[in-house]
C-alpha positions as CSV (number, residue, x, y, z in Angstrom):
1,M,80.7,160.3,165.1
2,R,82.7,156.9,164.7
3,K,82.8,155.3,161.1
4,E,80.6,152.4,162.4
5,S,78.2,154.6,163.8
6,V,78.0,156.6,160.3
7,A,77.9,153.5,158.4
8,L,74.9,152.1,160.3
9,F,73.2,155.5,160.2
10,S,73.4,155.8,156.8
11,V,72.1,152.3,156.0
12,A,69.1,152.8,158.6
13,F,68.3,156.6,157.2
14,P,69.4,156.7,153.6
15,L,67.9,160.1,152.7
16,C,70.5,161.8,155.2
17,D,73.8,162.8,154.3
18,I,76.6,162.9,156.9
19,I,79.0,165.8,156.5
20,T,82.1,166.0,158.5
21,Y,83.6,169.6,158.9
22,K,86.5,170.2,161.1
23,E,86.3,167.0,163.2
24,E,82.7,167.7,163.6
25,T,80.2,165.4,162.1
26,F,76.6,166.9,160.9
27,V,73.5,165.3,159.6
28,Y,72.0,166.9,156.7
29,I,68.3,165.7,156.1
30,E,67.1,166.3,152.3
31,S,63.9,167.8,151.8
32,I,61.3,165.3,152.1
33,S,57.8,165.3,150.6
34,E,54.8,164.4,152.5
35,D,53.9,161.3,150.4
36,L,57.7,160.0,150.9
37,I,57.1,160.7,154.7
38,M,53.8,158.5,154.7
39,K,55.6,156.0,152.8
40,I,58.6,155.6,155.3
41,K,55.8,155.6,158.3
42,K,54.0,152.9,157.0
43,K,57.2,150.8,156.4
44,Y,58.1,151.3,159.7
45,I,54.7,150.5,161.1
46,V,54.8,147.2,159.1
47,L,58.2,146.3,160.5
48,F,57.1,147.1,164.0
49,A,53.9,144.9,163.5
50,L,56.0,142.1,162.2
51,I,58.5,142.2,165.0
52,I,55.6,142.2,167.3
53,S,53.9,139.3,165.7
54,A,57.2,137.4,165.6
55,I,57.7,137.9,169.2
56,F,54.0,136.9,170.3
57,S,52.9,134.5,167.6
58,P,54.7,131.3,169.3
59,L,53.0,132.3,172.6
60,F,49.7,132.2,171.3
61,A,50.2,129.4,169.1
62,S,51.3,127.2,172.1
63,G,48.3,128.3,173.9
64,Q,45.8,127.1,171.1
65,T,47.8,123.8,170.9
66,E,47.0,123.2,174.6
67,M,43.6,124.4,174.4
68,K,42.7,122.0,171.3
69,E,44.4,119.2,172.9
70,E,42.5,119.6,176.0
71,N,39.1,119.7,174.2
72,K,40.1,116.7,171.9
73,S,40.8,114.7,175.3
74,K,37.5,115.7,176.4
75,E,35.8,114.7,173.3
76,T,37.3,111.6,173.2
77,A,36.8,110.9,176.8
78,A,33.2,111.8,176.8
79,Q,31.8,109.6,174.0
80,Y,29.3,107.0,174.4
81,H,29.3,104.0,172.1
82,K,26.8,103.2,169.5
83,I,26.2,99.7,168.8
84,D,23.7,97.4,166.9
85,A,21.2,95.0,168.5
86,Q,23.4,91.9,167.5
87,T,26.3,93.4,169.4
88,A,24.1,94.2,172.6
89,K,22.5,90.7,172.4
90,E,26.1,89.3,172.4
91,A,27.2,91.4,175.3
92,F,24.1,90.4,177.4
93,E,24.8,86.8,176.8
94,S,28.4,86.9,177.5
95,Q,28.5,89.5,180.4
96,S,26.7,89.7,183.6
97,D,27.3,93.0,185.1
98,I,25.4,95.1,182.2
99,I,22.9,97.2,183.2
100,I,19.8,97.6,180.3
101,I,18.1,101.1,180.7
102,D,14.8,101.3,178.6
103,V,14.4,105.2,178.4
104,R,10.9,105.3,177.1
105,T,7.8,106.1,179.1
106,E,6.3,103.8,181.6
107,A,3.4,103.2,179.2
108,E,5.8,102.2,176.3
109,Y,7.7,100.0,178.8
110,Q,4.6,98.0,180.0
111,T,3.9,97.2,175.9
112,G,7.0,95.1,175.8
113,H,10.8,95.6,176.8
114,V,14.1,93.8,176.4
115,V,14.4,91.1,178.7
116,G,16.1,92.3,182.0
117,A,15.8,95.8,181.4
118,I,14.8,98.4,183.8
119,N,12.7,101.4,183.1
120,I,14.1,105.0,183.6
121,P,12.4,107.5,181.3
122,L,14.3,109.8,179.4
123,D,13.2,113.1,181.4
124,V,14.8,111.7,184.4
125,V,17.4,109.6,183.3
126,G,20.4,111.6,184.9
127,E,19.3,111.9,188.1
128,S,17.6,108.6,188.6
129,V,20.7,106.5,187.3
130,L,23.1,108.6,189.4
131,A,20.7,107.7,192.3
132,Q,20.5,104.0,191.5
133,F,23.9,103.5,190.1
134,P,26.4,105.7,191.7
135,N,29.6,103.7,190.0
136,K,30.4,105.4,187.1
137,E,32.4,102.6,185.6
138,E,28.9,100.5,185.1
139,K,28.4,99.3,181.6
140,L,25.0,101.0,180.7
141,Y,23.0,99.9,177.8
142,V,20.3,102.3,176.9
143,Y,17.6,102.0,174.3
144,C,14.1,103.5,173.5
145,R,11.5,103.1,170.8
146,S,13.3,104.1,167.7
147,G,17.0,105.1,168.7
148,N,16.5,109.1,169.2
149,R,15.7,109.2,173.1
150,S,18.6,106.1,173.8
151,A,20.9,108.8,171.8
152,Q,20.1,111.8,174.2
153,A,20.2,109.4,177.1
154,A,23.6,108.3,176.3
155,K,24.6,112.1,176.1
156,I,23.3,112.8,179.4
157,L,24.9,109.8,181.0
158,V,28.4,110.7,179.5
159,Q,27.8,114.0,180.7
160,E,27.3,113.0,184.1
161,G,30.6,111.2,184.1
162,Y,29.4,107.5,183.0
163,T,32.6,106.1,180.8
164,N,30.8,102.7,179.6
165,V,27.6,104.0,178.1
166,Y,26.3,102.1,175.1
167,D,23.3,103.0,173.0
168,F,21.9,100.1,171.1
169,G,19.0,102.2,169.4
170,G,15.4,101.4,169.5
171,I,13.2,98.4,170.2
172,M,11.8,98.6,166.6
173,S,15.0,97.1,165.6
174,W,15.3,94.6,168.2
175,P,14.8,91.1,166.5
176,Y,15.2,89.3,170.0
177,E,12.8,88.3,172.5
178,I,10.8,90.9,174.6
179,E,9.2,90.3,177.8
180,K,5.8,92.3,179.1
């Protein structure tokens, strides 16, 4: 064995003695107890696990980051806007391209609705809006009686791909004119 090899061997295997006799090298291993063998095995297993985790953790981390960013962009893109009655009223007065959707039942709609609203009940909102308004850039303003169904409708419309969905709550909190 060369001197460099002997030095490296001595560091890696401290329980071994290297003996040179007549230019031949012998390795003498001291008697080792079972406990010591188990400790050595555990150290090498831990060392191996650390090496493997150091090699693969950047790969897993980058994949998780990409997945988080992808989910974040989907969440950001797929949201509706919750607004109050006053903001909705101001939008109705300043913009002519708004579609107002009442998601209550036909009977509820007949008792009174926001001026200019069309009735598309919650149970058919996804398919009916798609059929009537195929442009997913349309400005859709939804409301119901108290705000619960309008929130559900807004989520459905966003899932269908509409990008300008506004929920202005319920007619109970609408202080402006209604028509019958």
